[in-house]
Backbone atoms as SQL, in Angstrom:
CREATE TABLE atoms (id INTEGER PRIMARY KEY, chain TEXT, resi INTEGER, resn TEXT, atom TEXT, x REAL, y REAL, z REAL);
INSERT INTO atoms VALUES
  (1, 'A', 1, 'UNK', 'N', -86.787, 19.671, -171.120),
  (2, 'A', 1, 'UNK', 'CA', -86.928, 19.471, -169.701),
  (3, 'A', 1, 'UNK', 'C', -85.568, 19.061, -169.131),
  (4, 'A', 2, 'UNK', 'N', -85.227, 19.592, -167.970),
  (5, 'A', 2, 'UNK', 'CA', -83.972, 19.254, -167.309),
  (6, 'A', 2, 'UNK', 'C', -84.062, 17.840, -166.754),
  (7, 'A', 3, 'UNK', 'N', -82.928, 17.162, -166.755),
  (8, 'A', 3, 'UNK', 'CA', -82.929, 15.821, -166.181),
  (9, 'A', 3, 'UNK', 'C', -82.956, 15.930, -164.671),
  (10, 'A', 4, 'UNK', 'N', -83.272, 14.839, -164.022),
  (11, 'A', 4, 'UNK', 'CA', -83.400, 14.838, -162.572),
  (12, 'A', 4, 'UNK', 'C', -82.084, 15.189, -161.884),
  (13, 'A', 5, 'UNK', 'N', -80.954, 14.886, -162.507),
  (14, 'A', 5, 'UNK', 'CA', -79.667, 15.113, -161.884),
  (15, 'A', 5, 'UNK', 'C', -79.221, 16.575, -161.960),
  (16, 'A', 6, 'UNK', 'N', -79.825, 17.372, -162.807),
  (17, 'A', 6, 'UNK', 'CA', -79.415, 18.751, -162.991),
  (18, 'A', 6, 'UNK', 'C', -80.126, 19.686, -162.027),
  (19, 'A', 7, 'UNK', 'N', -79.361, 20.564, -161.394),
  (20, 'A', 7, 'UNK', 'CA', -79.894, 21.645, -160.561),
  (21, 'A', 7, 'UNK', 'C', -80.753, 21.187, -159.396),
  (22, 'A', 8, 'UNK', 'N', -80.540, 20.005, -158.893),
  (23, 'A', 8, 'UNK', 'CA', -81.321, 19.525, -157.765),
  (24, 'A', 8, 'UNK', 'C', -80.384, 19.040, -156.675),
  (25, 'A', 9, 'UNK', 'N', -80.782, 19.245, -155.462),
  (26, 'A', 9, 'UNK', 'CA', -79.947, 18.903, -154.325),
  (27, 'A', 9, 'UNK', 'C', -79.870, 17.399, -154.087),
  (28, 'A', 10, 'UNK', 'N', -80.992, 16.698, -154.179),
  (29, 'A', 10, 'UNK', 'CA', -81.030, 15.280, -153.844),
  (30, 'A', 10, 'UNK', 'C', -81.886, 14.507, -154.842),
  (31, 'A', 11, 'UNK', 'N', -81.543, 13.236, -155.020),
  (32, 'A', 11, 'UNK', 'CA', -82.304, 12.329, -155.873),
  (33, 'A', 11, 'UNK', 'C', -82.819, 11.187, -154.997),
  (34, 'A', 12, 'UNK', 'N', -84.121, 10.936, -155.078),
  (35, 'A', 12, 'UNK', 'CA', -84.755, 9.842, -154.354),
  (36, 'A', 12, 'UNK', 'C', -85.375, 8.891, -155.367),
  (37, 'A', 13, 'UNK', 'N', -85.591, 7.636, -154.957),
  (38, 'A', 13, 'UNK', 'CA', -86.307, 6.654, -155.762),
  (39, 'A', 13, 'UNK', 'C', -87.619, 6.363, -155.057),
  (40, 'A', 14, 'UNK', 'N', -88.710, 6.316, -155.800),
  (41, 'A', 14, 'UNK', 'CA', -90.018, 6.001, -155.221),
  (42, 'A', 14, 'UNK', 'C', -90.092, 4.489, -155.013),
  (43, 'A', 15, 'UNK', 'N', -90.322, 4.094, -153.763),
  (44, 'A', 15, 'UNK', 'CA', -90.476, 2.675, -153.436),
  (45, 'A', 15, 'UNK', 'C', -91.933, 2.248, -153.513),
  (46, 'A', 16, 'UNK', 'N', -92.835, 3.169, -153.137),
  (47, 'A', 16, 'UNK', 'CA', -94.253, 2.865, -153.157),
  (48, 'A', 16, 'UNK', 'C', -95.035, 4.164, -153.243),
  (49, 'A', 17, 'UNK', 'N', -96.206, 4.095, -153.850),
  (50, 'A', 17, 'UNK', 'CA', -97.078, 5.257, -154.010),
  (51, 'A', 17, 'UNK', 'C', -98.508, 4.802, -153.791),
  (52, 'A', 18, 'UNK', 'N', -99.246, 5.570, -152.981),
  (53, 'A', 18, 'UNK', 'CA', -100.650, 5.228, -152.741),
  (54, 'A', 18, 'UNK', 'C', -101.460, 6.506, -152.568),
  (55, 'A', 19, 'UNK', 'N', -102.748, 6.404, -152.834),
  (56, 'A', 19, 'UNK', 'CA', -103.631, 7.546, -152.651),
  (57, 'A', 19, 'UNK', 'C', -103.773, 7.830, -151.160),
  (58, 'A', 20, 'UNK', 'N', -103.718, 9.111, -150.801),
  (59, 'A', 20, 'UNK', 'CA', -103.913, 9.521, -149.406),
  (60, 'A', 20, 'UNK', 'C', -105.413, 9.582, -149.125),
  (61, 'A', 21, 'UNK', 'N', -105.818, 9.336, -147.884),
  (62, 'A', 21, 'UNK', 'CA', -107.250, 9.309, -147.556),
  (63, 'A', 21, 'UNK', 'C', -108.006, 10.603, -147.859),
  (64, 'A', 22, 'UNK', 'N', -107.377, 11.746, -147.698),
  (65, 'A', 22, 'UNK', 'CA', -108.077, 13.020, -147.893),
  (66, 'A', 22, 'UNK', 'C', -107.474, 13.822, -149.043),
  (67, 'A', 23, 'UNK', 'N', -107.026, 13.145, -150.072),
  (68, 'A', 23, 'UNK', 'CA', -106.467, 13.795, -151.254),
  (69, 'A', 23, 'UNK', 'C', -104.950, 13.732, -151.279),
  (70, 'A', 24, 'UNK', 'N', -104.407, 13.852, -152.459),
  (71, 'A', 24, 'UNK', 'CA', -102.963, 13.783, -152.633),
  (72, 'A', 24, 'UNK', 'C', -102.474, 12.343, -152.691),
  (73, 'A', 25, 'UNK', 'N', -101.166, 12.186, -152.553),
  (74, 'A', 25, 'UNK', 'CA', -100.530, 10.871, -152.605),
  (75, 'A', 25, 'UNK', 'C', -99.597, 10.716, -151.424),
  (76, 'A', 26, 'UNK', 'N', -99.400, 9.482, -150.989),
  (77, 'A', 26, 'UNK', 'CA', -98.387, 9.142, -150.014),
  (78, 'A', 26, 'UNK', 'C', -97.272, 8.447, -150.772),
  (79, 'A', 27, 'UNK', 'N', -96.052, 8.925, -150.600),
  (80, 'A', 27, 'UNK', 'CA', -94.904, 8.357, -151.291),
  (81, 'A', 27, 'UNK', 'C', -93.883, 7.863, -150.283),
  (82, 'A', 28, 'UNK', 'N', -93.389, 6.657, -150.495),
  (83, 'A', 28, 'UNK', 'CA', -92.274, 6.125, -149.728),
  (84, 'A', 28, 'UNK', 'C', -91.047, 6.311, -150.606),
  (85, 'A', 29, 'UNK', 'N', -90.067, 7.056, -150.102),
  (86, 'A', 29, 'UNK', 'CA', -88.881, 7.376, -150.895),
  (87, 'A', 29, 'UNK', 'C', -87.621, 6.801, -150.262),
  (88, 'A', 30, 'UNK', 'N', -86.641, 6.468, -151.116),
  (89, 'A', 30, 'UNK', 'CA', -85.313, 6.052, -150.661),
  (90, 'A', 30, 'UNK', 'C', -84.299, 7.002, -151.271),
  (91, 'A', 31, 'UNK', 'N', -83.441, 7.584, -150.442),
  (92, 'A', 31, 'UNK', 'CA', -82.407, 8.497, -150.898),
  (93, 'A', 31, 'UNK', 'C', -81.415, 7.744, -151.775),
  (94, 'A', 32, 'UNK', 'N', -81.046, 8.345, -152.928),
  (95, 'A', 32, 'UNK', 'CA', -80.113, 7.685, -153.839),
  (96, 'A', 32, 'UNK', 'C', -78.803, 8.434, -154.004),
  (97, 'A', 33, 'UNK', 'N', -78.869, 9.745, -154.254),
  (98, 'A', 33, 'UNK', 'CA', -77.631, 10.481, -154.483),
  (99, 'A', 33, 'UNK', 'C', -77.813, 11.967, -154.213),
  (100, 'A', 34, 'UNK', 'N', -76.681, 12.661, -154.191),
  (101, 'A', 34, 'UNK', 'CA', -76.703, 14.087, -153.938),
  (102, 'A', 34, 'UNK', 'C', -76.439, 14.367, -152.476),
  (103, 'A', 35, 'UNK', 'N', -76.817, 15.556, -152.023),
  (104, 'A', 35, 'UNK', 'CA', -76.664, 15.945, -150.631),
  (105, 'A', 35, 'UNK', 'C', -77.923, 15.555, -149.865),
  (106, 'A', 36, 'UNK', 'N', -77.748, 14.856, -148.749),
  (107, 'A', 36, 'UNK', 'CA', -78.902, 14.464, -147.952),
  (108, 'A', 36, 'UNK', 'C', -79.562, 15.714, -147.384),
  (109, 'A', 37, 'UNK', 'N', -80.817, 15.975, -147.739),
  (110, 'A', 37, 'UNK', 'CA', -81.483, 17.177, -147.233),
  (111, 'A', 37, 'UNK', 'C', -81.941, 16.995, -145.784),
  (112, 'A', 38, 'UNK', 'N', -82.068, 18.095, -145.075),
  (113, 'A', 38, 'UNK', 'CA', -82.644, 18.068, -143.733),
  (114, 'A', 38, 'UNK', 'C', -84.155, 17.941, -143.879),
  (115, 'A', 39, 'UNK', 'N', -84.810, 17.388, -142.879),
  (116, 'A', 39, 'UNK', 'CA', -86.263, 17.227, -142.959),
  (117, 'A', 39, 'UNK', 'C', -86.968, 18.573, -143.102),
  (118, 'A', 40, 'UNK', 'N', -86.412, 19.628, -142.520),
  (119, 'A', 40, 'UNK', 'CA', -87.040, 20.955, -142.651),
  (120, 'A', 40, 'UNK', 'C', -86.963, 21.472, -144.088),
  (121, 'A', 41, 'UNK', 'N', -85.984, 20.989, -144.862),
  (122, 'A', 41, 'UNK', 'CA', -85.882, 21.368, -146.269),
  (123, 'A', 41, 'UNK', 'C', -86.900, 20.606, -147.124),
  (124, 'A', 42, 'UNK', 'N', -87.277, 19.428, -146.681),
  (125, 'A', 42, 'UNK', 'CA', -88.206, 18.588, -147.449),
  (126, 'A', 42, 'UNK', 'C', -89.643, 19.073, -147.290),
  (127, 'A', 43, 'UNK', 'N', -90.060, 19.368, -146.051),
  (128, 'A', 43, 'UNK', 'CA', -91.440, 19.798, -145.822),
  (129, 'A', 43, 'UNK', 'C', -91.682, 21.141, -146.509),
  (130, 'A', 44, 'UNK', 'N', -92.698, 21.192, -147.357),
  (131, 'A', 44, 'UNK', 'CA', -93.018, 22.400, -148.104),
  (132, 'A', 44, 'UNK', 'C', -92.253, 22.534, -149.408),
  (133, 'A', 45, 'UNK', 'N', -91.335, 21.609, -149.677),
  (134, 'A', 45, 'UNK', 'CA', -90.520, 21.670, -150.891),
  (135, 'A', 45, 'UNK', 'C', -91.317, 21.225, -152.114),
  (136, 'A', 46, 'UNK', 'N', -90.850, 21.635, -153.262),
  (137, 'A', 46, 'UNK', 'CA', -91.405, 21.190, -154.530),
  (138, 'A', 46, 'UNK', 'C', -90.441, 20.169, -155.114),
  (139, 'A', 47, 'UNK', 'N', -90.971, 19.031, -155.547),
  (140, 'A', 47, 'UNK', 'CA', -90.158, 17.958, -156.117),
  (141, 'A', 47, 'UNK', 'C', -90.581, 17.683, -157.552),
  (142, 'A', 48, 'UNK', 'N', -89.618, 17.325, -158.369),
  (143, 'A', 48, 'UNK', 'CA', -89.876, 16.897, -159.742),
  (144, 'A', 48, 'UNK', 'C', -89.810, 15.384, -159.765),
  (145, 'A', 49, 'UNK', 'N', -90.878, 14.746, -160.226),
  (146, 'A', 49, 'UNK', 'CA', -90.904, 13.293, -160.338),
  (147, 'A', 49, 'UNK', 'C', -90.900, 12.906, -161.802),
  (148, 'A', 50, 'UNK', 'N', -90.133, 11.881, -162.139),
  (149, 'A', 50, 'UNK', 'CA', -90.033, 11.425, -163.525),
  (150, 'A', 50, 'UNK', 'C', -90.151, 9.903, -163.570),
  (151, 'A', 51, 'UNK', 'N', -90.829, 9.413, -164.599),
  (152, 'A', 51, 'UNK', 'CA', -91.013, 7.969, -164.768),
  (153, 'A', 51, 'UNK', 'C', -89.678, 7.323, -165.133),
  (154, 'A', 52, 'UNK', 'N', -89.564, 6.013, -164.946),
  (155, 'A', 52, 'UNK', 'CA', -88.314, 5.321, -165.259),
  (156, 'A', 52, 'UNK', 'C', -87.876, 5.480, -166.719),
  (157, 'A', 53, 'UNK', 'N', -88.831, 5.539, -167.638),
  (158, 'A', 53, 'UNK', 'CA', -88.481, 5.685, -169.045),
  (159, 'A', 53, 'UNK', 'C', -88.325, 7.148, -169.467),
  (160, 'A', 54, 'UNK', 'N', -88.622, 8.074, -168.568),
  (161, 'A', 54, 'UNK', 'CA', -88.474, 9.496, -168.862),
  (162, 'A', 54, 'UNK', 'C', -89.602, 10.094, -169.677),
  (163, 'A', 55, 'UNK', 'N', -90.620, 9.306, -169.988),
  (164, 'A', 55, 'UNK', 'CA', -91.725, 9.770, -170.822),
  (165, 'A', 55, 'UNK', 'C', -92.719, 10.646, -170.073),
  (166, 'A', 56, 'UNK', 'N', -92.898, 10.392, -168.771),
  (167, 'A', 56, 'UNK', 'CA', -93.882, 11.144, -167.990),
  (168, 'A', 56, 'UNK', 'C', -93.185, 11.819, -166.809),
  (169, 'A', 57, 'UNK', 'N', -93.708, 12.977, -166.430),
  (170, 'A', 57, 'UNK', 'CA', -93.175, 13.669, -165.264),
  (171, 'A', 57, 'UNK', 'C', -94.271, 14.528, -164.646),
  (172, 'A', 58, 'UNK', 'N', -94.060, 14.916, -163.412),
  (173, 'A', 58, 'UNK', 'CA', -94.986, 15.825, -162.740),
  (174, 'A', 58, 'UNK', 'C', -94.242, 16.528, -161.616),
  (175, 'A', 59, 'UNK', 'N', -94.820, 17.599, -161.161),
  (176, 'A', 59, 'UNK', 'CA', -94.268, 18.374, -160.058),
  (177, 'A', 59, 'UNK', 'C', -95.241, 18.290, -158.896),
  (178, 'A', 60, 'UNK', 'N', -94.707, 18.034, -157.696),
  (179, 'A', 60, 'UNK', 'CA', -95.542, 17.914, -156.506),
  (180, 'A', 60, 'UNK', 'C', -94.964, 18.769, -155.381),
  (181, 'A', 61, 'UNK', 'N', -95.832, 19.122, -154.437),
  (182, 'A', 61, 'UNK', 'CA', -95.404, 19.853, -153.241),
  (183, 'A', 61, 'UNK', 'C', -95.565, 18.926, -152.033),
  (184, 'A', 62, 'UNK', 'N', -94.533, 18.899, -151.194),
  (185, 'A', 62, 'UNK', 'CA', -94.570, 18.083, -149.979),
  (186, 'A', 62, 'UNK', 'C', -95.399, 18.820, -148.940),
  (187, 'A', 63, 'UNK', 'N', -96.519, 18.236, -148.564),
  (188, 'A', 63, 'UNK', 'CA', -97.424, 18.845, -147.590),
  (189, 'A', 63, 'UNK', 'C', -97.051, 18.468, -146.161),
  (190, 'A', 64, 'UNK', 'N', -96.653, 17.212, -145.957),
  (191, 'A', 64, 'UNK', 'CA', -96.354, 16.727, -144.609),
  (192, 'A', 64, 'UNK', 'C', -95.600, 15.406, -144.710),
  (193, 'A', 65, 'UNK', 'N', -95.190, 14.901, -143.563),
  (194, 'A', 65, 'UNK', 'CA', -94.564, 13.591, -143.487),
  (195, 'A', 65, 'UNK', 'C', -95.617, 12.572, -143.077),
  (196, 'A', 66, 'UNK', 'N', -95.565, 11.405, -143.695),
  (197, 'A', 66, 'UNK', 'CA', -96.438, 10.307, -143.293),
  (198, 'A', 66, 'UNK', 'C', -95.761, 9.631, -142.105),
  (199, 'A', 67, 'UNK', 'N', -96.507, 9.359, -141.067),
  (200, 'A', 67, 'UNK', 'CA', -95.907, 8.840, -139.838),
  (201, 'A', 67, 'UNK', 'C', -95.928, 7.326, -139.729),
  (202, 'A', 68, 'UNK', 'N', -96.525, 6.625, -140.690),
  (203, 'A', 68, 'UNK', 'CA', -96.589, 5.167, -140.572),
  (204, 'A', 68, 'UNK', 'C', -95.229, 4.509, -140.689),
  (205, 'A', 69, 'UNK', 'N', -94.235, 5.200, -141.202),
  (206, 'A', 69, 'UNK', 'CA', -92.889, 4.630, -141.320),
  (207, 'A', 69, 'UNK', 'C', -91.999, 4.994, -140.149),
  (208, 'A', 70, 'UNK', 'N', -92.529, 5.676, -139.158),
  (209, 'A', 70, 'UNK', 'CA', -91.731, 6.126, -138.025),
  (210, 'A', 70, 'UNK', 'C', -91.604, 7.639, -138.058),
  (211, 'A', 71, 'UNK', 'N', -91.225, 8.198, -136.935),
  (212, 'A', 71, 'UNK', 'CA', -91.104, 9.650, -136.824),
  (213, 'A', 71, 'UNK', 'C', -89.949, 10.144, -137.709),
  (214, 'A', 72, 'UNK', 'N', -90.223, 11.108, -138.581),
  (215, 'A', 72, 'UNK', 'CA', -89.165, 11.598, -139.461),
  (216, 'A', 72, 'UNK', 'C', -88.146, 12.440, -138.684),
  (217, 'A', 73, 'UNK', 'N', -86.880, 12.233, -138.977),
  (218, 'A', 73, 'UNK', 'CA', -85.821, 13.034, -138.371),
  (219, 'A', 73, 'UNK', 'C', -84.627, 13.027, -139.320),
  (220, 'A', 74, 'UNK', 'N', -83.756, 14.006, -139.149),
  (221, 'A', 74, 'UNK', 'CA', -82.551, 14.071, -139.976),
  (222, 'A', 74, 'UNK', 'C', -81.694, 12.831, -139.774),
  (223, 'A', 75, 'UNK', 'N', -81.581, 12.389, -138.517),
  (224, 'A', 75, 'UNK', 'CA', -80.780, 11.210, -138.211),
  (225, 'A', 75, 'UNK', 'C', -81.340, 9.965, -138.896),
  (226, 'A', 76, 'UNK', 'N', -82.648, 9.791, -138.831),
  (227, 'A', 76, 'UNK', 'CA', -83.277, 8.619, -139.459),
  (228, 'A', 76, 'UNK', 'C', -83.088, 8.635, -140.969),
  (229, 'A', 77, 'UNK', 'N', -83.209, 9.807, -141.585),
  (230, 'A', 77, 'UNK', 'CA', -83.017, 9.916, -143.031),
  (231, 'A', 77, 'UNK', 'C', -81.583, 9.567, -143.416),
  (232, 'A', 78, 'UNK', 'N', -80.604, 10.046, -142.651),
  (233, 'A', 78, 'UNK', 'CA', -79.194, 9.731, -142.960),
  (234, 'A', 78, 'UNK', 'C', -78.883, 8.253, -142.720),
  (235, 'A', 79, 'UNK', 'N', -79.451, 7.692, -141.645),
  (236, 'A', 79, 'UNK', 'CA', -79.196, 6.292, -141.291),
  (237, 'A', 79, 'UNK', 'C', -79.826, 5.311, -142.263),
  (238, 'A', 80, 'UNK', 'N', -81.122, 5.499, -142.544),
  (239, 'A', 80, 'UNK', 'CA', -81.864, 4.522, -143.347),
  (240, 'A', 80, 'UNK', 'C', -82.016, 4.930, -144.808),
  (241, 'A', 81, 'UNK', 'N', -81.927, 6.244, -145.076),
  (242, 'A', 81, 'UNK', 'CA', -82.136, 6.724, -146.446),
  (243, 'A', 81, 'UNK', 'C', -83.599, 6.733, -146.853),
  (244, 'A', 82, 'UNK', 'N', -84.501, 6.543, -145.888),
  (245, 'A', 82, 'UNK', 'CA', -85.927, 6.455, -146.197),
  (246, 'A', 82, 'UNK', 'C', -86.697, 7.622, -145.607),
  (247, 'A', 83, 'UNK', 'N', -87.704, 8.073, -146.339),
  (248, 'A', 83, 'UNK', 'CA', -88.616, 9.102, -145.847),
  (249, 'A', 83, 'UNK', 'C', -89.969, 8.881, -146.508),
  (250, 'A', 84, 'UNK', 'N', -91.028, 9.060, -145.737),
  (251, 'A', 84, 'UNK', 'CA', -92.395, 8.895, -146.232),
  (252, 'A', 84, 'UNK', 'C', -93.057, 10.261, -146.218),
  (253, 'A', 85, 'UNK', 'N', -93.621, 10.668, -147.366),
  (254, 'A', 85, 'UNK', 'CA', -94.176, 12.016, -147.480),
  (255, 'A', 85, 'UNK', 'C', -95.593, 12.002, -148.048),
  (256, 'A', 86, 'UNK', 'N', -96.339, 13.045, -147.714),
  (257, 'A', 86, 'UNK', 'CA', -97.670, 13.286, -148.279),
  (258, 'A', 86, 'UNK', 'C', -97.506, 14.444, -149.242),
  (259, 'A', 87, 'UNK', 'N', -97.889, 14.261, -150.510),
  (260, 'A', 87, 'UNK', 'CA', -97.698, 15.291, -151.530),
  (261, 'A', 87, 'UNK', 'C', -99.015, 15.658, -152.195),
  (262, 'A', 88, 'UNK', 'N', -99.039, 16.880, -152.723),
  (263, 'A', 88, 'UNK', 'CA', -100.166, 17.317, -153.546),
  (264, 'A', 88, 'UNK', 'C', -99.619, 17.711, -154.910),
  (265, 'A', 89, 'UNK', 'N', -100.431, 17.514, -155.909),
  (266, 'A', 89, 'UNK', 'CA', -100.049, 17.773, -157.292),
  (267, 'A', 89, 'UNK', 'C', -99.950, 19.283, -157.540),
  (268, 'A', 90, 'UNK', 'N', -98.860, 19.701, -158.196),
  (269, 'A', 90, 'UNK', 'CA', -98.691, 21.096, -158.591),
  (270, 'A', 90, 'UNK', 'C', -98.863, 21.224, -160.101),
  (271, 'A', 91, 'UNK', 'N', -98.193, 20.333, -160.834),
  (272, 'A', 91, 'UNK', 'CA', -98.262, 20.362, -162.296),
  (273, 'A', 91, 'UNK', 'C', -98.087, 18.944, -162.820),
  (274, 'A', 92, 'UNK', 'N', -98.820, 18.594, -163.846),
  (275, 'A', 92, 'UNK', 'CA', -98.748, 17.250, -164.403),
  (276, 'A', 92, 'UNK', 'C', -99.753, 16.330, -163.736),
  (277, 'A', 93, 'UNK', 'N', -99.652, 15.037, -164.020),
  (278, 'A', 93, 'UNK', 'CA', -100.594, 14.059, -163.497),
  (279, 'A', 93, 'UNK', 'C', -99.908, 13.161, -162.476),
  (280, 'A', 94, 'UNK', 'N', -100.192, 13.376, -161.199),
  (281, 'A', 94, 'UNK', 'CA', -99.574, 12.597, -160.127),
  (282, 'A', 94, 'UNK', 'C', -100.209, 11.216, -159.973),
  (283, 'A', 95, 'UNK', 'N', -101.321, 10.946, -160.656),
  (284, 'A', 95, 'UNK', 'CA', -101.985, 9.643, -160.540),
  (285, 'A', 95, 'UNK', 'C', -101.111, 8.501, -161.044),
  (286, 'A', 96, 'UNK', 'N', -100.192, 8.789, -161.942),
  (287, 'A', 96, 'UNK', 'CA', -99.367, 7.742, -162.547),
  (288, 'A', 96, 'UNK', 'C', -98.106, 7.410, -161.758),
  (289, 'A', 97, 'UNK', 'N', -97.802, 8.160, -160.711),
  (290, 'A', 97, 'UNK', 'CA', -96.576, 7.928, -159.944),
  (291, 'A', 97, 'UNK', 'C', -96.586, 6.512, -159.394),
  (292, 'A', 98, 'UNK', 'N', -95.464, 5.834, -159.547),
  (293, 'A', 98, 'UNK', 'CA', -95.368, 4.464, -159.066),
  (294, 'A', 98, 'UNK', 'C', -93.942, 4.113, -158.708),
  (295, 'A', 99, 'UNK', 'N', -93.719, 2.860, -158.306),
  (296, 'A', 99, 'UNK', 'CA', -92.373, 2.417, -157.956),
  (297, 'A', 99, 'UNK', 'C', -91.389, 2.651, -159.101),
  (298, 'A', 100, 'UNK', 'N', -90.165, 2.934, -158.730),
  (299, 'A', 100, 'UNK', 'CA', -89.031, 3.173, -159.615),
  (300, 'A', 100, 'UNK', 'C', -89.009, 4.568, -160.236),
  (301, 'A', 101, 'UNK', 'N', -90.023, 5.388, -159.984),
  (302, 'A', 101, 'UNK', 'CA', -89.961, 6.779, -160.444),
  (303, 'A', 101, 'UNK', 'C', -88.856, 7.453, -159.654),
  (304, 'A', 102, 'UNK', 'N', -88.258, 8.495, -160.217),
  (305, 'A', 102, 'UNK', 'CA', -87.251, 9.273, -159.489),
  (306, 'A', 102, 'UNK', 'C', -87.882, 10.574, -159.026),
  (307, 'A', 103, 'UNK', 'N', -87.474, 11.020, -157.852),
  (308, 'A', 103, 'UNK', 'CA', -87.926, 12.281, -157.285),
  (309, 'A', 103, 'UNK', 'C', -86.692, 13.111, -157.009),
  (310, 'A', 104, 'UNK', 'N', -86.667, 14.327, -157.524),
  (311, 'A', 104, 'UNK', 'CA', -85.506, 15.183, -157.315),
  (312, 'A', 104, 'UNK', 'C', -85.960, 16.533, -156.780),
  (313, 'A', 105, 'UNK', 'N', -85.107, 17.127, -155.998),
  (314, 'A', 105, 'UNK', 'CA', -85.466, 18.430, -155.453),
  (315, 'A', 105, 'UNK', 'C', -84.654, 18.728, -154.219),
  (316, 'A', 106, 'UNK', 'N', -84.991, 19.716, -153.488),
  (317, 'A', 106, 'UNK', 'CA', -86.066, 20.658, -153.807),
  (318, 'A', 106, 'UNK', 'C', -85.727, 21.510, -155.034),
  (319, 'A', 107, 'UNK', 'N', -86.762, 21.860, -155.792),
  (320, 'A', 107, 'UNK', 'CA', -86.557, 22.711, -156.961),
  (321, 'A', 107, 'UNK', 'C', -87.109, 24.097, -156.661),
  (322, 'A', 108, 'UNK', 'N', -86.530, 25.114, -157.298),
  (323, 'A', 108, 'UNK', 'CA', -87.005, 26.487, -157.064),
  (324, 'A', 108, 'UNK', 'C', -88.363, 26.741, -157.655);
């Protein structure tokens, strides 16, 4: 498996993860490294998530932005480094996602 730093535009850290009311997960992310993506690149993107110890991973698709953290915009992402997203599981087990996991992408 490729590491999170390889072949990915941006690396985020998961600050919080919770079950979404109608399926999927809500993730609060903080930008860590790489090129800051535009919000239009994030919506619909596929992300690779990996546990802090590297033992577990999963792939998720960004369905939408969660609005409880404020309206998402490119300026807000560059200023604060934070983005809140609603994801659905593509591959692997997304139930285990938690704080300190890394999220990288978008992946092809």
